[in-house]
C-alpha positions, 0 to 999 in steps of 0.5 A: 228762685234760682241761686237763693238760700233761705236761712233762719238767722237767730229766729228770723227768716232771711232769703239771700238771692245771688245775682250778677251784682252780688247778694241781695238779702230779704227778711221774710214774713209769715204771710209770704211777704218780703222786704229788703234787709238793708242792714245785712251786707254780704260781699259778692265774693262770699260763696253759697257754702260760706253763707251760714258762717258769714251770717253767724259772724255778721249777726252773732249779737242777735243770738238768744237762748231761744235762737242760739244759731243760724241754720239753712232752711232749704 
């Protein structure tokens, strides 16, 4: 998949795919399935390099001691 970013968002794998319409986000399962992450909205002006910081701001309340940060997986 071109123009995509795989992230660990406080312990949950998320795939962000950039298209002409903006970013589409998906939750990834351990068996390769994905479902739309309708609760995560990323504006189209967010760049790939800004994604980790934006997601940290958006989802900071999901942080736990076991999963204290967001990291890029690809």
